[in-house]
SEKE-699512 format. One record per residue (C-alpha): residue number from 1; x, y, z. Coordinates in pm, 1 decimal, padded with zeros to 6 digits. Each point is the difference from the previous one (the first is absolute). Example, Ala and Ser with C-alpha at 12.3 -4.5 7.8 and 13.67 -1.06 7.14 Angstrom:
! residues 2
SITE  pos         u         v         w
SITE    1   01230.0  -00450.0   00780.0
SITE    2   00137.0   00344.0  -00066.0
//
This chain:
! residues 485
SITE  pos         u         v         w
SITE    1   15465.2  -08120.7   13790.5
SITE    2   00194.7  -00323.4  -00051.6
SITE    3  -00085.6  -00207.1  -00307.0
SITE    4   00154.8  -00280.5  -00200.2
SITE    5   00126.2   00255.0  -00251.4
SITE    6   00196.4   00311.6   00090.8
SITE    7  -00231.6   00296.3   00059.6
SITE    8   00069.1   00372.7   00024.6
SITE    9  -00006.2   00152.2   00347.1
SITE   10  -00017.8   00380.0   00012.6
SITE   11   00074.6   00243.4   00280.0
SITE   12  -00283.1   00070.7   00246.3
SITE   13  -00036.4   00378.3   00023.3
SITE   14  -00313.8   00185.4   00103.3
SITE   15  -00213.3  -00314.2  -00007.8
SITE   16   00093.1  -00087.2  -00358.3
SITE   17   00250.7  -00232.8  -00164.2
SITE   18   00230.3   00190.5  -00235.9
SITE   19   00306.8  -00074.4  -00208.7
SITE   20   00333.4   00162.2   00081.0
SITE   21   00029.2   00336.1  -00174.4
SITE   22   00280.5  -00130.1  -00223.2
SITE   23  -00170.4  -00336.8  -00053.8
SITE   24   00278.5  -00203.8   00160.4
SITE   25  -00077.7  -00342.5   00142.4
SITE   26   00198.6  -00284.1   00157.2
SITE   27  -00094.7  -00363.2   00057.6
SITE   28  -00069.7  -00157.1   00336.2
SITE   29   00073.1  -00373.3   00005.4
SITE   30  -00090.4  -00314.5   00191.0
SITE   31   00305.5  -00097.4   00212.2
SITE   32  -00097.4  -00367.0  -00019.3
SITE   33  -00012.6  -00024.7  -00379.2
SITE   34   00156.8   00313.7  -00146.3
SITE   35  -00322.2   00070.2  -00192.5
SITE   36  -00106.2   00361.1  -00056.7
SITE   37  -00321.0   00074.0   00188.9
SITE   38  -00062.1   00360.7  -00101.8
SITE   39   00152.7   00304.6  -00164.3
SITE   40  -00000.5   00272.3   00264.7
SITE   41   00011.0   00375.9  -00056.1
SITE   42   00329.5   00157.4   00104.2
SITE   43  -00057.3   00338.3   00160.3
SITE   44   00241.1   00285.5  -00068.4
SITE   45   00045.0   00323.1   00195.5
SITE   46  -00294.9   00163.1  -00179.4
SITE   47  -00230.0  -00289.3   00093.8
SITE   48   00112.6   00018.7   00361.8
SITE   49  -00064.1   00374.4  -00000.3
SITE   50  -00353.2  -00060.9  -00129.8
SITE   51  -00068.8  -00264.7   00263.9
SITE   52   00126.4   00217.5   00286.7
SITE   53  -00184.3   00309.7  -00122.2
SITE   54  -00318.4  -00205.4  -00036.5
SITE   55   00037.3  -00129.0   00357.3
SITE   56   00077.8   00352.7   00124.1
SITE   57  -00301.0   00151.8  -00177.1
SITE   58  -00225.2  -00270.1   00145.4
SITE   59   00138.4   00063.7   00347.3
SITE   60  -00034.1   00376.9  -00032.0
SITE   61  -00361.2  -00034.6  -00113.0
SITE   62  -00075.0  -00182.8   00325.6
SITE   63  -00194.3  -00276.7  -00169.7
SITE   64   00162.3  -00259.3   00226.9
SITE   65   00134.2   00154.9   00320.3
SITE   66  -00310.9   00217.4   00049.1
SITE   67  -00227.9  -00301.2  -00047.1
SITE   68  -00176.2  -00110.8   00317.4
SITE   69   00216.0  -00254.8   00181.2
SITE   70  -00279.7  -00256.3   00002.2
SITE   71  -00026.6   00019.4  -00378.4
SITE   72   00377.2  -00027.0  -00044.5
SITE   73  -00001.3  -00308.1   00219.3
SITE   74  -00284.7  -00154.3  -00198.7
SITE   75   00193.5   00041.5  -00325.2
SITE   76   00308.2  -00165.4   00150.2
SITE   77  -00222.3  -00283.0   00123.3
SITE   78  -00143.8  -00043.3  -00350.1
SITE   79   00355.3  -00027.9  -00133.5
SITE   80   00064.8  -00274.0   00258.0
SITE   81  -00319.0  -00179.3  -00104.9
SITE   82   00089.0   00012.2  -00369.5
SITE   83   00347.7  -00137.0   00073.1
SITE   84  -00159.4  -00295.4   00179.7
SITE   85  -00244.4  -00055.8  -00285.4
SITE   86   00284.3  -00001.5  -00255.6
SITE   87   00250.7  -00200.2   00204.4
SITE   88   00045.6  -00260.9  -00272.7
SITE   89   00056.4   00259.9  -00271.4
SITE   90   00244.7   00205.0   00208.8
SITE   91   00183.6  -00311.1   00121.9
SITE   92   00051.6  -00107.8  -00360.4
SITE   93   00149.8   00340.4  -00079.0
SITE   94   00233.7  -00015.3   00299.4
SITE   95   00100.3  -00359.1  -00069.9
SITE   96   00075.6   00051.1  -00369.6
SITE   97   00164.4   00341.6   00035.0
SITE   98   00201.7  -00078.9   00314.2
SITE   99   00052.9  -00376.9  -00016.2
SITE  100  -00184.4  -00068.7   00324.6
SITE  101  -00154.0  -00342.0   00069.1
SITE  102  -00370.3   00044.1  -00063.8
SITE  103  -00093.4  -00102.4   00354.3
SITE  104   00232.4   00265.4   00143.9
SITE  105  -00135.5   00259.4  -00242.6
SITE  106  -00355.8  -00062.9   00118.8
SITE  107   00111.4   00048.8   00359.2
SITE  108   00165.7   00329.5  -00087.0
SITE  109  -00309.7   00132.3  -00175.3
SITE  110  -00201.9  -00081.6   00311.3
SITE  111   00249.7   00201.5   00203.6
SITE  112  -00045.0   00298.0  -00233.8
SITE  113  -00377.1  -00010.9   00054.5
SITE  114   00059.0  -00011.3   00375.4
SITE  115   00222.3   00308.1  -00025.1
SITE  116  -00262.6   00209.3  -00176.9
SITE  117  -00264.3  -00121.6   00244.0
SITE  118   00217.3   00096.0   00297.7
SITE  119   00054.9   00354.6  -00124.1
SITE  120  -00364.1   00031.8  -00105.9
SITE  121  -00077.2  -00041.1   00368.4
SITE  122   00273.9   00243.2   00102.7
SITE  123  -00120.3   00296.8  -00207.6
SITE  124  -00237.8   00138.6   00263.6
SITE  125   00216.5  -00097.7   00296.2
SITE  126   00287.8   00243.0  -00059.5
SITE  127  -00021.9   00238.2   00293.7
SITE  128   00173.1   00315.5   00109.3
SITE  129   00041.8   00109.8   00360.6
SITE  130  -00097.2   00282.0   00229.6
SITE  131   00299.0   00109.7   00206.0
SITE  132  -00001.2   00195.2   00329.1
SITE  133   00233.2   00299.7  -00047.4
SITE  134   00115.5   00288.0   00217.3
SITE  135  -00232.7   00249.1  -00165.4
SITE  136  -00362.5   00106.5   00009.0
SITE  137  -00146.4  -00206.3  -00280.8
SITE  138  -00014.7  -00340.6  -00168.2
SITE  139   00284.8  -00171.5  -00184.9
SITE  140  -00072.1  -00283.1  -00242.4
SITE  141   00169.4  -00202.0  -00271.5
SITE  142  -00113.2  -00129.2  -00339.0
SITE  143   00138.3  -00266.2  -00232.0
SITE  144   00009.3   00152.7  -00348.6
SITE  145   00076.7  -00179.9  -00328.6
SITE  146   00321.8   00084.2  -00182.8
SITE  147  -00110.9   00023.3  -00362.1
SITE  148   00155.9  -00206.5  -00278.8
SITE  149   00187.3  -00309.1   00121.3
SITE  150   00245.2  -00187.3  -00224.7
SITE  151  -00009.0  -00372.4   00077.2
SITE  152   00285.7  -00205.4  -00145.9
SITE  153  -00059.4  -00376.3   00008.4
SITE  154   00244.1  -00296.1  -00020.8
SITE  155  -00045.5  -00313.3  -00208.9
SITE  156   00006.8  -00264.3   00273.7
SITE  157  -00347.4   00062.7   00150.2
SITE  158  -00154.8   00234.7  -00256.1
SITE  159  -00365.3   00028.6   00099.5
SITE  160   00053.7  -00065.8   00370.7
SITE  161   00238.8   00294.0   00034.9
SITE  162  -00210.5   00216.3  -00231.9
SITE  163  -00285.2  -00058.0   00243.5
SITE  164   00219.5   00080.4   00300.1
SITE  165   00073.3   00342.5  -00148.6
SITE  166  -00315.0   00090.3  -00192.7
SITE  167  -00260.0  -00087.8   00266.0
SITE  168   00132.4   00217.6   00287.2
SITE  169   00088.8   00283.1  -00239.0
SITE  170  -00357.3   00004.9  -00130.5
SITE  171  -00145.6  -00043.7   00349.0
SITE  172   00166.6   00327.7   00100.1
SITE  173  -00145.9   00180.8  -00303.5
SITE  174   00311.3   00018.5  -00216.8
SITE  175   00019.9  -00064.0  -00372.6
SITE  176   00267.6  -00234.6  -00129.9
SITE  177   00218.6  -00084.7  -00296.9
SITE  178   00118.5  -00361.9   00012.9
SITE  179   00316.9  -00112.8  -00178.4
SITE  180   00007.3  -00383.3  -00009.0
SITE  181   00321.6  -00188.1  -00075.3
SITE  182   00079.7  -00046.4  -00366.6
SITE  183  -00003.0  -00378.8   00039.9
SITE  184  -00347.7  -00016.9   00159.7
SITE  185  -00221.2   00288.7  -00116.7
SITE  186  -00328.8  -00179.5  -00064.4
SITE  187  -00164.4  -00036.0   00341.3
SITE  188   00028.5   00371.6   00086.4
SITE  189  -00170.0   00084.4  -00329.9
SITE  190  -00275.0  -00252.4   00076.7
SITE  191  -00047.6   00162.0   00343.2
SITE  192  -00041.4   00343.1  -00160.9
SITE  193  -00278.3  -00141.1  -00219.1
SITE  194  -00172.6  -00161.4   00299.4
SITE  195   00020.4   00324.4   00198.3
SITE  196  -00186.2   00191.9  -00270.4
SITE  197  -00261.4  -00276.3  -00008.2
SITE  198  -00036.3   00034.8   00377.8
SITE  199  -00077.4   00371.3  -00032.6
SITE  200   00337.0   00157.0   00077.2
SITE  201   00003.9   00344.5  -00165.9
SITE  202   00206.8   00025.2  -00315.0
SITE  203   00348.8   00135.8   00063.0
SITE  204   00028.8  -00127.3   00359.6
SITE  205   00191.7  -00319.0  -00092.0
SITE  206   00233.6   00022.8  -00299.7
SITE  207   00250.3  -00261.9  -00118.9
SITE  208   00301.2   00069.4  -00218.6
SITE  209   00204.6  -00288.6  -00138.4
SITE  210   00354.0   00015.9  -00129.7
SITE  211   00360.9  -00006.2   00107.9
SITE  212   00121.9   00124.5   00333.8
SITE  213   00272.5   00207.4  -00162.4
SITE  214  -00255.0   00197.0  -00205.2
SITE  215  -00348.0  -00019.4   00152.1
SITE  216   00114.9  -00064.4   00356.9
SITE  217   00249.0   00285.9   00005.9
SITE  218  -00245.6   00243.7  -00159.5
SITE  219  -00259.2  -00092.9   00262.3
SITE  220   00236.6   00034.4   00296.7
SITE  221   00123.2   00339.3  -00120.7
SITE  222  -00337.9   00149.6  -00095.7
SITE  223  -00061.4   00324.4   00193.0
SITE  224  -00369.3  -00075.4   00060.4
SITE  225   00072.9  -00328.3   00178.0
SITE  226  -00021.4   00047.0   00377.0
SITE  227   00088.3  -00350.7   00115.3
SITE  228   00205.2  -00293.2  -00134.4
SITE  229  -00051.1  -00351.4   00130.9
SITE  230   00257.0  -00240.0  -00143.0
SITE  231   00054.8  -00372.3   00044.4
SITE  232   00308.7  -00153.0  -00158.5
SITE  233   00373.9  -00033.5   00036.4
SITE  234   00203.1   00205.1   00246.2
SITE  235   00213.0   00130.6  -00285.8
SITE  236  -00294.8   00139.1  -00194.7
SITE  237  -00169.1   00118.2   00319.8
SITE  238   00304.8   00210.8   00081.4
SITE  239  -00042.6   00172.7  -00337.1
SITE  240  -00371.7   00055.8   00062.2
SITE  241   00080.6   00162.5   00333.7
SITE  242   00239.1   00240.0  -00171.9
SITE  243  -00263.1   00083.3  -00262.4
SITE  244  -00256.4   00065.0   00272.9
SITE  245   00226.8   00265.9   00149.1
SITE  246  -00090.8   00227.2  -00291.5
SITE  247  -00331.5   00146.0   00106.4
SITE  248   00026.5  -00148.6   00352.6
SITE  249  -00228.5  -00287.0  -00097.2
SITE  250  -00114.3  -00232.8   00274.8
SITE  251   00152.0  -00343.9  -00046.3
SITE  252  -00038.9  -00352.5   00130.3
SITE  253   00231.3  -00278.5  -00108.4
SITE  254  -00031.4  -00377.0   00038.7
SITE  255   00332.3  -00136.2  -00119.0
SITE  256   00224.0  -00306.6   00017.3
SITE  257   00024.6  -00267.6   00264.1
SITE  258   00221.3  -00282.9   00118.3
SITE  259  -00209.8  -00127.7   00284.4
SITE  260   00121.1  -00237.4   00268.6
SITE  261  -00191.5  -00307.4   00115.0
SITE  262   00123.8  -00086.6   00351.8
SITE  263  -00067.2  -00355.3   00117.8
SITE  264   00073.8  -00092.2   00362.1
SITE  265   00047.5  -00357.1   00115.6
SITE  266  -00339.0  -00015.4   00173.4
SITE  267  -00191.9   00079.9  -00320.0
SITE  268  -00260.0  -00239.5  -00136.9
SITE  269   00231.7  -00106.3  -00277.4
SITE  270  -00240.3  -00160.5  -00247.9
SITE  271  -00236.1   00298.0   00008.3
SITE  272   00298.4   00233.2  -00022.9
SITE  273   00151.3  -00177.6  -00302.6
SITE  274  -00321.2   00012.3  -00203.6
SITE  275  -00068.2   00362.9   00083.5
SITE  276   00362.4   00099.9  -00059.7
SITE  277  -00007.5  -00166.8  -00340.5
SITE  278  -00287.9   00218.9  -00116.9
SITE  279   00160.2   00304.8   00160.3
SITE  280   00285.2  -00041.1  -00251.2
SITE  281  -00150.7  -00156.9  -00312.0
SITE  282  -00341.7   00161.8  -00021.7
SITE  283  -00020.5   00198.0  -00325.0
SITE  284   00326.4  -00171.2  -00103.7
SITE  285   00186.5   00195.6   00267.4
SITE  286  -00088.9   00329.7  -00167.8
SITE  287  -00114.3   00162.4   00321.5
SITE  288   00163.8   00278.5   00198.7
SITE  289  -00125.1  -00175.3   00317.9
SITE  290   00164.9  -00330.1  -00096.0
SITE  291   00167.2  -00161.9   00304.0
SITE  292   00307.6  -00096.9  -00205.0
SITE  293   00238.8  -00008.8   00299.3
SITE  294  -00092.7  -00290.4   00228.5
SITE  295   00182.8   00002.7   00333.5
SITE  296  -00035.8  -00326.2   00194.3
SITE  297   00116.0  -00069.0   00355.9
SITE  298   00280.9  -00254.1  -00017.7
SITE  299  -00161.0  -00295.0   00191.4
SITE  300  -00267.1  -00040.9  -00271.7
SITE  301   00195.6   00138.0  -00297.1
SITE  302   00072.2  -00332.4  -00173.3
SITE  303  -00356.2  -00126.8   00046.1
SITE  304  -00147.9   00324.9  -00130.4
SITE  305   00225.8   00006.6  -00307.6
SITE  306  -00081.4  -00361.4  -00086.4
SITE  307  -00375.1   00052.5   00027.2
SITE  308   00010.1   00331.1  -00185.3
SITE  309   00199.8  -00143.9  -00289.9
SITE  310  -00223.7  -00307.8  -00023.9
SITE  311  -00312.2   00217.8  -00016.7
SITE  312   00161.8   00238.1  -00251.3
SITE  313   00071.4  -00291.3  -00232.6
SITE  314  -00371.2  -00085.6  -00006.9
SITE  315  -00115.3   00348.3  -00100.9
SITE  316  -00204.6  -00011.1  -00319.8
SITE  317   00155.6   00245.0  -00245.9
SITE  318  -00236.1   00024.4  -00293.6
SITE  319  -00227.2   00194.4  -00229.4
SITE  320  -00211.7   00262.5   00179.3
SITE  321  -00317.0  -00140.1  -00156.4
SITE  322   00027.5  -00324.1   00200.9
SITE  323  -00179.5  -00008.6   00336.4
SITE  324   00277.9  -00223.7   00137.4
SITE  325   00282.4   00243.9  -00079.5
SITE  326   00170.2   00136.2   00310.1
SITE  327   00261.2   00219.8  -00168.6
SITE  328  -00022.9   00164.8  -00341.3
SITE  329   00259.1   00178.2  -00215.3
SITE  330   00204.4   00307.1   00073.1
SITE  331  -00126.0   00318.6  -00158.7
SITE  332   00245.6   00034.8  -00291.8
SITE  333   00292.6  -00184.0  -00155.9
SITE  334   00233.7   00283.3   00103.6
SITE  335  -00114.6  -00020.4   00359.7
SITE  336   00053.7  -00376.1   00003.7
SITE  337   00350.6   00063.6  -00134.9
SITE  338   00062.5   00235.1   00293.8
SITE  339  -00115.3  -00266.4   00249.1
SITE  340   00211.3  -00268.8  -00169.2
SITE  341   00297.4   00235.4   00026.4
SITE  342  -00053.7   00015.5   00377.8
SITE  343  -00005.8  -00379.9   00006.8
SITE  344   00339.5  -00002.4  -00170.5
SITE  345   00120.5   00258.1   00253.5
SITE  346  -00116.9  -00220.2   00287.5
SITE  347   00184.3  -00297.3  -00148.1
SITE  348   00317.2   00206.5  -00046.8
SITE  349  -00017.5   00143.7   00354.1
SITE  350   00019.2  -00350.9   00142.1
SITE  351  -00360.1  -00050.0   00104.0
SITE  352  -00127.6  -00356.2  -00040.0
SITE  353  -00292.9  -00031.3  -00239.0
SITE  354  -00213.9  -00285.4   00128.5
SITE  355  -00259.0   00007.1  -00277.5
SITE  356  -00151.6   00210.6  -00276.3
SITE  357   00116.1   00295.3  -00202.1
SITE  358  -00057.0  -00181.2  -00329.9
SITE  359  -00190.1   00098.0  -00315.2
SITE  360  -00260.1  -00268.0  -00082.4
SITE  361  -00033.2  -00164.8  -00340.0
SITE  362  -00304.4  -00145.3  -00174.6
SITE  363  -00334.1   00179.7   00022.4
SITE  364   00149.8   00279.4   00208.5
SITE  365   00289.8   00081.4  -00231.6
SITE  366  -00181.3   00291.4  -00168.8
SITE  367  -00062.7   00180.7   00327.2
SITE  368   00215.4   00171.5   00262.3
SITE  369   00000.1  -00291.8   00243.7
SITE  370   00262.1  -00079.8   00264.0
SITE  371   00000.6  -00272.0   00265.1
SITE  372   00015.8   00121.0   00363.4
SITE  373   00351.0   00003.2   00147.7
SITE  374   00120.1  -00062.0   00356.5
SITE  375   00346.6   00086.3   00131.9
SITE  376   00173.8  -00105.3   00319.7
SITE  377   00355.9   00082.4   00103.1
SITE  378  -00083.5   00367.2  -00032.7
SITE  379   00141.5   00291.2   00197.8
SITE  380  -00168.3   00329.0   00074.2
SITE  381   00235.8   00201.3  -00221.7
SITE  382  -00061.1  -00202.3  -00318.8
SITE  383  -00171.6   00190.1  -00279.3
SITE  384  -00286.9  -00250.7  -00015.4
SITE  385  -00062.3   00079.8   00368.5
SITE  386   00037.1   00378.5  -00033.7
SITE  387  -00147.7   00093.6  -00336.6
SITE  388  -00361.2  -00030.7  -00112.4
SITE  389  -00000.4  -00289.6  -00248.1
SITE  390  -00377.0   00030.6  -00060.0
SITE  391  -00031.2  -00360.5  -00107.3
SITE  392  -00043.6  -00353.4   00139.1
SITE  393   00332.6  -00013.6   00186.5
SITE  394   00048.9  -00043.5   00375.1
SITE  395   00300.1  -00029.5   00231.3
SITE  396  -00021.1  -00186.5   00332.6
SITE  397   00258.3   00066.6   00271.6
SITE  398   00032.2  -00103.7   00367.1
SITE  399   00015.8   00226.0   00304.8
SITE  400   00072.3  -00044.1   00370.7
SITE  401  -00228.8   00186.4   00239.5
SITE  402  -00219.0   00309.3  -00009.0
SITE  403   00276.1   00256.4  -00028.7
SITE  404   00151.3  -00162.5  -00308.3
SITE  405  -00342.3  -00045.1  -00160.8
SITE  406  -00071.1   00371.2   00041.6
SITE  407   00344.0   00097.2  -00129.6
SITE  408  -00037.7  -00214.8  -00312.9
SITE  409  -00357.2   00120.1  -00060.0
SITE  410   00106.0   00364.9   00019.7
SITE  411   00307.0  -00051.3  -00220.5
SITE  412  -00177.1   00140.0  -00305.8
SITE  413  -00059.7   00342.9  -00153.5
SITE  414  -00368.0  -00095.1  -00026.2
SITE  415  -00273.6  -00024.8   00261.2
SITE  416  -00335.9  -00079.4  -00154.6
SITE  417  -00141.2  -00322.1   00141.3
SITE  418   00093.7  -00326.0   00171.2
SITE  419  -00106.9  -00292.7   00213.2
SITE  420   00087.0  -00142.8   00340.1
SITE  421  -00074.5  -00354.4   00114.9
SITE  422  -00000.8  -00089.3   00370.6
SITE  423  -00240.7  -00119.0   00269.0
SITE  424   00165.8   00222.7   00263.1
SITE  425  -00213.4   00316.5   00009.2
SITE  426   00259.5   00194.2   00198.7
SITE  427   00268.3  -00077.3  -00257.7
SITE  428  -00243.1   00079.3  -00282.2
SITE  429  -00064.0   00348.5   00136.5
SITE  430   00367.1   00070.7   00076.1
SITE  431   00115.0  -00100.2  -00347.0
SITE  432  -00292.7   00167.5  -00175.0
SITE  433   00084.7   00332.6   00163.7
SITE  434   00369.6  -00035.4  -00083.9
SITE  435  -00028.5  -00091.7  -00368.7
SITE  436   00018.2   00305.6  -00226.6
SITE  437  -00296.1  -00060.5  -00228.0
SITE  438  -00331.4   00166.8  -00071.2
SITE  439  -00206.0  -00319.9   00022.6
SITE  440   00058.4  -00325.3   00181.6
SITE  441  -00217.9  -00308.9   00038.4
SITE  442   00042.0  -00243.1   00289.3
SITE  443  -00064.7  -00368.6  -00072.2
SITE  444  -00130.7   00102.5  -00340.8
SITE  445   00123.1   00124.9  -00334.7
SITE  446  -00291.1   00239.2  -00048.9
SITE  447   00063.3   00360.6   00096.1
SITE  448  -00217.9   00164.3  -00265.7
SITE  449  -00353.3   00090.4   00108.9
SITE  450  -00216.8   00270.4  -00154.1
SITE  451  -00095.3   00125.8   00347.3
SITE  452   00361.4   00046.2   00116.5
SITE  453   00286.1   00230.8  -00109.0
SITE  454   00235.6  -00129.2  -00270.2
SITE  455   00346.3   00148.6  -00051.1
SITE  456   00366.5  -00023.9   00082.3
SITE  457   00300.2   00143.8   00181.2
SITE  458   00348.0   00090.7  -00123.6
SITE  459   00034.6  -00032.8  -00379.1
SITE  460  -00335.0  -00177.1  -00027.3
SITE  461  -00185.1   00328.2  -00022.1
SITE  462  -00191.6   00286.6   00155.4
SITE  463  -00363.3   00015.8   00103.5
SITE  464  -00270.2  -00261.6   00042.5
SITE  465  -00273.6  -00152.7  -00212.2
SITE  466  -00316.6  -00182.0   00108.3
SITE  467  -00200.4   00052.8   00315.7
SITE  468  -00139.5   00334.9   00107.2
SITE  469   00350.2   00143.6   00023.1
SITE  470   00024.5  -00006.1  -00382.5
SITE  471  -00258.5   00278.6  -00011.4
SITE  472   00246.1   00231.0   00175.3
SITE  473   00238.6  -00037.1  -00294.7
SITE  474  -00269.4   00115.6  -00243.8
SITE  475  -00104.8   00307.5   00197.2
SITE  476   00120.0   00315.8   00168.4
SITE  477  -00084.2   00090.8   00359.2
SITE  478  -00158.6   00343.9   00015.4
SITE  479  -00016.9   00187.6   00330.3
SITE  480  -00278.3   00257.9   00057.8
SITE  481  -00059.0   00231.2   00299.3
SITE  482  -00331.4   00182.4   00059.2
SITE  483   00004.4   00283.6   00253.4
SITE  484  -00299.3   00028.0   00230.9
SITE  485  -00040.6   00375.7  -00055.3
//
């Protein structure tokens, strides 16, 4: 719970809130003001062991996966309903803990409710197959749950991504241990409380809070964990993949991105500029899907840059509590320092900063605010065009023709998302097929839909979230043959 004074937030294990076994806590703070919101329990290896063993015992007892699918779906639907009823409360948590503008936070909470509702409807629609085989009998397949799933959540979209992982895992009958990011632990804990209120059996959804180096590592290495789903940086994801090798744990990874936004000369430029702006600066650029490389066909390059810069200068950077705020603070002072360092790198590499990249004074001085930055005069090999800045920084460069657009777009170790703007449907399909990315939107900056697969190529990860395909990543396919005699 978020209050005006710092409260204590315990671990959620077996349907109860408990302190860490050694009593350790750490503060979580408001990125806009620096104020301490709560003192949060810091799980150690013993606490993680208790959480995993609790989830394993619950799974083994069959209280969840043996429940009738209709009843499981009804519980997930009740969770969705409670999230909708408490949208204001949960949005306040997400806004204060993560620095999100309150209007954006409300939208995200609505998306979480939609996620649980979607998978509530999916529970009794997970089918196996009967397969004709060259034998006298019947062959069929079943989708079986895995057991205990470790779900490791980032700080940029805390409850949204918790929902993406928890809802399909529970729909398949698994039990879960959630590890939220140290910077944003509160909404996952609130979800655990709501789930118990909705009738979810104790021990199905457990939340451990603490550092990645202690609690996260202990969770990833635990022998009773059957599946790890991680969202975060490519560097940390590489380590998680190595940890998963011990015990042959199933793994899905949603990692970094450096997405391209390709704008052809026939694009509707005003619509494109506004959409492209949000594709970069939403959540203060702290988004792995951020289209931070804008590639514009040369005939409209100057016009696009002028309009984009003019609109960027009007963006309302302000306190998350204001309904008029368009961009809030970055998550921590250290993260802002990292983004500012990239701005210095861009300046030193010879890119031309057209606006932004400044730390505001006045009412915003106590928070981790930064004005949105735009660079021109960039080349594809510059660090600000190759590395994930994860902040409100964009580079805009020209291209000549389809082939060069595709070459520039693919000149990245990442391949998560992207956009393509053109009114030529043939060109749109050719370029869409050629760009090496897991998700691409045409004449839009929205490629994230609960009904459709979400995930990347190359160093952006392995596996998919959302849609019905997510259920495959939280299950095993069992093959059974019955002889006729």
